[in-house]
C-alpha positions in Angstrom: -104.0 4.8 46.4 -101.5 3.7 43.7 -102.2 0.2 42.1 -99.2 -2.0 42.6 -98.3 -3.8 39.3 -97.2 -7.5 39.7 -93.9 -8.0 38.1 -93.1 -10.9 35.8 -90.7 -12.3 38.5 -93.6 -12.3 41.0 -96.0 -13.8 38.7 -93.6 -16.5 37.9 -93.1 -17.4 41.6 -96.9 -17.5 42.0 -97.4 -19.8 39.0 -94.7 -22.2 40.2 -96.0 -22.2 43.8 -99.6 -23.2 42.5 -98.1 -25.8 40.2 -96.2 -27.2 43.4 -99.6 -27.1 45.3 -101.4 -29.2 42.5 -98.4 -31.6 42.5 -98.6 -32.0 46.3 -102.3 -32.9 46.0 -101.6 -35.5 43.3 -98.7 -37.1 45.4 -101.1 -37.1 48.5 -103.9 -38.7 46.3 -101.5 -41.5 44.8 -100.1 -42.0 48.4 -103.3 -42.4 50.4 -106.0 -43.4 47.7 -104.5 -45.2 44.9 -101.2 -46.7 46.3 -99.8 -46.4 42.8 -96.0 -45.8 43.7 -95.1 -45.2 40.1 -97.5 -42.3 39.7 -96.5 -41.1 42.9 -92.8 -41.1 42.1 -93.4 -39.4 38.7 -95.3 -36.5 40.5 -92.4 -36.2 43.0 -90.1 -35.9 40.0 -92.1 -33.2 38.5 -92.3 -31.6 41.8 -88.5 -31.5 42.0 -88.3 -29.9 38.7 -90.8 -27.2 39.9 -88.7 -26.6 42.9 -85.6 -26.2 40.7 -87.7 -23.8 38.8 -88.8 -21.8 41.8 -85.3 -21.6 42.9 -84.5 -19.9 39.7 -87.4 -17.6 40.0 -86.5 -16.6 43.5 -82.9 -15.9 42.9 -83.7 -12.6 41.7 -84.6 -12.0 45.5 -81.4 -13.8 46.7 -83.5 -16.5 48.2 -82.2 -20.0 48.2 -85.1 -22.6 48.1 -82.9 -25.7 49.2 -82.4 -24.2 52.8 -86.1 -24.4 52.9 -87.1 -27.8 51.9 -88.1 -30.1 54.6 -88.8 -33.3 52.7 
């Protein structure tokens, strides 16, 4: 069976998704555990930037992220 090589685009999408996963964890932590609104807002801002980066990475596949964002 032939090994499939992960393209740079695929790798970038995976990296950004992992970044968003970690940011979601930090947002949840500051929402439920610390009540630190400033930190939560900062992580939400970073998440918005990561989502924009994801949109850019997915554009090669003609996928628009904004259509998938629920909150």
